[in-house]
C-alpha angles and dihedrals in degrees: 000000000000089000090046091056089051091052092048092049092048099044101030127201091333094078112091129222090248092052092048092049092049092053089052092047092241136118113258093247094049093045092051092050094049094043093048092049092049100041101026099238137054121279090250092053091047090052089058090056092059096064128098087242089065091058090053091047090052090055091050098043109021104030108143124215098212097214091054092046091050095048092045094049092237094141091064101043099039102049119128111270088002089277118186108214121191120180146179129190132230114247117258090246093054091046091053089059088063095231097315109164092014123121113210120192119206143185144162120251139176115251137173087259101050133273110350126205107208126191131184147163128216087274098056147289113327103172141030122173132170128224103193091102099033138029123278089243091055092049091049093049091048096056096039091052090064092064103022097167096055124105111244121209125182104231112142091165090067091054100038099092092052091045093052089053092045095054096041098254090120138009123251144093125297117213117209128200109202113211109186148096116293094255091049091051091052089055093046092050089052091052090056089061092066110099119233112270092026133095140203138190133253091245091052090054091049090053092047095055092046099254104101094167095050097082094130092049089049090053090052092049091048089053091051094053104134098196102062119194095012090058091044104219086152087074092066112096137173116262088244091064093255116140093232117206129319125201095222097041134287093258088063091050092049090049092051093050091046092047093051094046090051091051092048092049093045 
């Protein structure tokens, strides 16, 4: 099914059910059953979610005013897979030391959005990157460059329970450890108020954190989010309906939005 999503993303609505099934070495009927059970909707419906028109439709129909979502508790009840996220942030002084004295464990895992590089401390996950649009070495260098003075230890077994919860393979809470500047952390906390299957705009985030004129700075902070997917920077769109940029590649962002829409509809 991971390969099927890649084919759909690459070939778009033009690829037929028969062609998709043939590439997966399945009969069309069996492929449709397996795909629908895994994603939540049919392959044809999922294809519709990958278009630019879907992003515009999200803005029209599932645009989230962050203040309302926060006050109504939507961010807790509407999260993908009913995740319970709890988080704490590194102090500004510790952040200024660029990870000095911090041990960060890391490992590679399969995810619905391609190979995922996951990093975490004893307090929780601090980094998630995706390598479907770049090399594994590039993803590793990217995350390590954020905290260059930390000690990095390969230990996927320490992270595996949190990762299983994060990607819906098990149920449980996922602790996050936010390592960033104070302004960045404000933006990341705002992103976590957006319910799964909904979107918001960069200007809405700026209003929510009390800096309405800092739209460009908000966009930069969104792009520097180290815990992709769980801090859902993919839910931030341009007011025009454009997807905007995405640090790990626009195909990954489209897949995340499509996946969440499918889960909401199912």
